[in-house]
Backbone bond lengths (Angstrom), bond angles and torsions (degrees), N, CA, C in turn:
res aa  C-N    CA-C-N  psi(-1)  N-CA   C-N-CA  omega(-1)  CA-C   N-CA-C  phi
1 M - - - 1.437 - - 1.489 107.58 -
2 K 1.368 117.09 140.48 1.383 119.98 -175.82 1.489 112.69 -83.71
3 L 1.298 117.56 153.49 1.582 119.77 -174.85 1.570 108.33 -61.99
4 S 1.301 119.82 -31.16 1.395 118.90 -177.20 1.503 111.97 -72.98
5 E 1.367 115.12 -28.25 1.485 118.92 170.58 1.490 113.39 -65.75
6 I 1.264 115.14 -44.84 1.459 123.00 177.16 1.564 112.06 -57.01
7 E 1.393 112.40 -45.05 1.430 116.17 176.12 1.515 114.38 -64.34
8 T 1.277 117.78 -36.91 1.494 120.68 176.98 1.508 110.53 -65.56
9 E 1.307 115.85 -37.31 1.566 120.29 179.09 1.484 109.05 -66.39
10 I 1.356 117.32 -42.03 1.454 120.94 177.71 1.491 113.11 -60.89
11 E 1.347 112.68 -47.69 1.488 114.66 -178.79 1.490 115.07 -63.93
12 S 1.369 114.90 -38.71 1.409 122.90 173.16 1.515 110.64 -54.85
13 L 1.317 116.63 -53.38 1.522 123.79 -174.20 1.490 106.61 -66.26
14 R 1.314 123.39 -35.25 1.498 122.08 175.88 1.512 112.62 -56.59
15 K 1.344 110.73 -46.87 1.544 118.62 -179.06 1.489 107.11 -66.15
16 Q 1.283 121.58 -45.61 1.489 121.28 179.01 1.513 111.93 -62.11
17 L 1.336 116.47 -40.30 1.501 117.63 178.50 1.506 112.21 -64.29
18 V 1.353 122.19 -39.43 1.407 125.05 179.22 1.531 109.50 -67.09
19 D 1.336 117.70 -41.03 1.435 124.62 -177.74 1.571 108.77 -67.88
20 A 1.380 118.67 -39.92 1.423 119.52 177.48 1.482 109.54 -68.64
21 Y 1.276 123.00 -40.15 1.408 124.42 176.48 1.493 112.97 -61.58
22 L 1.387 117.02 -45.35 1.387 119.91 -176.11 1.526 113.62 -67.77
23 L 1.368 113.81 -31.46 1.405 119.03 -178.51 1.614 108.23 -74.37
24 S 1.308 115.39 -39.35 1.434 117.62 -175.09 1.565 112.40 -86.60
25 G 1.226 118.30 -28.34 1.447 125.10 -177.41 1.557 112.04 75.62
26 S 1.320 117.24 6.84 1.446 123.00 178.43 1.424 113.10 -134.72
27 I 1.279 119.14 143.23 1.505 123.67 174.95 1.538 110.26 -82.04
28 N 1.301 119.98 -8.75 1.474 120.82 -173.75 1.564 113.79 -102.13
29 T 1.283 119.51 20.13 1.332 120.91 171.05 1.435 117.60 -80.52
30 N 1.338 123.04 156.61 1.429 125.80 -177.59 1.538 109.78 -60.91
31 E 1.271 121.17 -40.18 1.390 127.30 -176.90 1.529 109.92 -66.08
32 V 1.282 115.66 -45.24 1.446 120.73 -177.34 1.563 109.65 -70.93
33 L 1.251 117.94 -40.31 1.459 123.51 174.04 1.472 116.32 -61.66
34 E 1.323 114.02 -40.67 1.501 122.05 178.07 1.501 108.77 -69.14
35 K 1.304 119.29 -44.63 1.521 119.97 176.80 1.512 112.50 -62.60
36 S 1.330 114.37 -34.67 1.498 120.94 178.35 1.554 108.97 -62.73
37 R 1.406 115.20 -49.01 1.478 118.77 179.87 1.513 111.13 -63.30
38 L 1.205 118.94 -38.80 1.511 122.95 179.02 1.567 109.63 -66.30
39 L 1.296 118.20 -36.24 1.401 122.06 -176.97 1.494 103.91 -71.84
40 D 1.357 123.92 -47.83 1.359 127.81 171.79 1.470 116.19 -48.06
41 H 1.356 117.76 -46.90 1.464 124.46 175.23 1.519 110.38 -56.13
42 W 1.347 117.60 -50.60 1.525 117.31 -170.99 1.520 106.45 -78.44
43 L 1.323 122.51 -26.42 1.500 119.30 171.20 1.593 112.00 -63.68
44 N 1.267 110.77 -40.63 1.563 114.61 175.43 1.493 109.01 -61.38
45 R 1.270 122.05 -47.01 1.463 125.47 177.32 1.506 109.83 -54.23
46 Y 1.291 113.30 -50.13 1.569 120.99 -179.60 1.526 107.06 -54.79
47 E 1.300 116.40 -51.48 1.487 123.85 -176.96 1.524 108.31 -56.93
48 Q 1.288 114.03 -49.13 1.554 117.85 -176.80 1.554 110.15 -65.29
49 S 1.386 116.51 -35.33 1.485 116.56 174.96 1.499 113.00 -64.96
50 M 1.357 116.73 -36.91 1.395 122.54 -178.16 1.546 112.97 -66.53
51 N 1.288 112.08 -37.29 1.475 123.95 178.88 1.533 113.35 -68.46
52 K 1.305 116.24 -25.81 1.529 121.36 179.82 1.425 111.36 -77.65
53 K 1.373 117.62 -24.03 1.500 123.36 179.60 1.461 114.49 -65.83
């Protein structure tokens, strides 16, 4: 996967996370927690890709 694709995924998940939080009004909903986990996963992939360069 290209670095630009990872960056796009991260940006998309950031927006989804904020939207889920704003809709629910709480950080502890399943959707918000799931988006947060996904964002962590993609940030780790991004970091690993940067370390390979």
